[in-house]
N, C-alpha and C positions, 0 to 999 in steps of 0.2 A: 373717278376722273383721277389723273395723278399730277404730283403736283411737285415740281422741281424746285429747289432750295440751293443756291451756289453761292461762293464766292470765290474770284479768281485772281490771283497773282503771276507778278513776273518770276522768274526765276532765277538769281544772281550768280548760278552755278552750277552745272551738271556732271561734276565727277561722281555724284552719288548713285548716278545712273549706270556707272558702268558694268557694275553684276548683273543688273538686271535686263530680263529679256521684254521689249516691245511687241507692240501691236499695230501694225500698220492701217492706218485710215485715209481714207479719198471720199473727199462728199464734197456736196454739191446743194446748190438750193434754186428750185424749181420755182418758188413763189415766195413773194416779202411785200408787203403793204403797210404803211403806217398804222399800228393800232390792230393790224390783223394778225393772224396766224402765220408763222414763218413755217415754210413748208422744206424738208430739209431728205436727201437722200446720203446713206452713209452706205460704203462697205468697208465691214470691219473685220479684218482678217480673211475668213472663207464665209463669211455673213454678211447678209445686207440688210438694210432698214430702212422703213419712210418714215419720219417724226415730224410731228407737228406741235409748236412752240408757240406759246402767246405770248403777248408784251408783258414785260417785267413789272412787278409792282411789289417792292419794298423788298426786295429779292429774291420773291416768289414768282414762279409762273405756271401756267397748266402745261403739261409735255405728254404729248402719246406717240407711244412709238410701236411699230407693227413690222414685223419680220416679211422681208419679200424675197423672189429670187433674187440671187446674185445676177442672173444673165438679165433679167428687168431691171435692176439696179445699174449695168452697165449701161445700158442703151439710155436709159434717162439721163446719165451724165455725160454720156456723148451726145446726144439729140438737145435736151433741154436745160442744161445750166450753161449755156454761151461760152461753154468752154471757161468757164471761172471756179476753179475749185480749190480746194483746201486738200494740201497732202501732209501729212505728219504720222508720228511713231510714236502710242502713249503708251506710258509706263503706268503702272499699279504702283505705289509707294507707301507700305504702312509708317505711319508715326507717330508714338503714341496713342495708340488705338483707333487712329483715324487712317483714311485709307484717301490719298491724294491721287488725282489722275493727272500725271504731268506728260502735257504734250510737247514735244521736238516737232517744231515746225520743216517742214522742206522747201524746195525751188524757191519760187520768189519769195516767201516768207521765213526763209533758211537763216539761220540764229536767232529765230524767238525760240523763247518758250516758256511757258505759261502752266502754270498749277491749278487745280481746280478742285473744290472739296464742297461735296453734298454735304448738306446738312439736314436735320431732323426739323429745327424749325431757327428762323430769322437770327434770334439772339442767343443761338448756341455758342457757347467759349470755345476758341480752337486753342491748341497748343501750334506755336508757328515753328516750324524747322528752321535750321540756321540756314539753308537756303532759299530760305522765301523770302523775294522782295517785295517792292511795292506792291500793294492792294490796286487792282483794276476792275474791280468790281462793277461800277458805277461806269465805267469808262467804254461807250459804245465802242470807240473803236477797236478794242482788244474782243469784241463780240467776234465769233468766227465768221458772221455774215458778212461783218465789215472787213474784215480780212480780207477774205474772199472777194470782194469787190474793190478795195481800194488800197489793198497793199500794206504794210508796215506804217504804223502811224510816227509821226513827227515829236520830236520835243516838244511837250506843253504840260502846263499845270506840274512841273516837276517830277515828272514821271518820264524815265528815259525810254528812249526807243532804241532797240539794239537793231541799228538800220546796216550791221556790217554784211558782210556775207561769207560762207565758209562756215568753218567748225565754230560750235558756240564757245562765246569768252564770257568769261564772269564780268557781273557790273559789279562795283563799287556803289554804297547809297548814295546818291546826288548824282548818278550816273558818270562815272568816271571808269572807262574800260582800262581792264591791265590783265 
């Protein structure tokens, strides 16, 4: 059984991504019910996957991922995801022996950038890069399924929502854009 342990953060500015090459991801959700596993289909570059994820419990959840033919993934995304997809470019960013997966979202989620860090255990200490913003790990509005279904979150609980359109902008702590 695979176990996913991750923390998620908003990204304050994206200039550090300029020299890096990202990988395009398109994903959709086939099934999601409260308390049950989520079924996701993803095309990442030239590969495709079917992923099952269990409910989150203390930063942890079961995760099972299987490669599938890209043509099958395209058909599932086109026919079984209700046209509700997430499109993003993923960058792998090393910082002090940690690998952050930084997702720059496109389309109706344009302007949103989220960094994820997979951990070996829930209490693992992390080194925060200067571009890392507020943590949104426990905020379900920033999960990919919720973003696909409902779009960008609005400001709540002191977390700024980057609801602007166009190129990513930096967000100062407290939500003030510049």
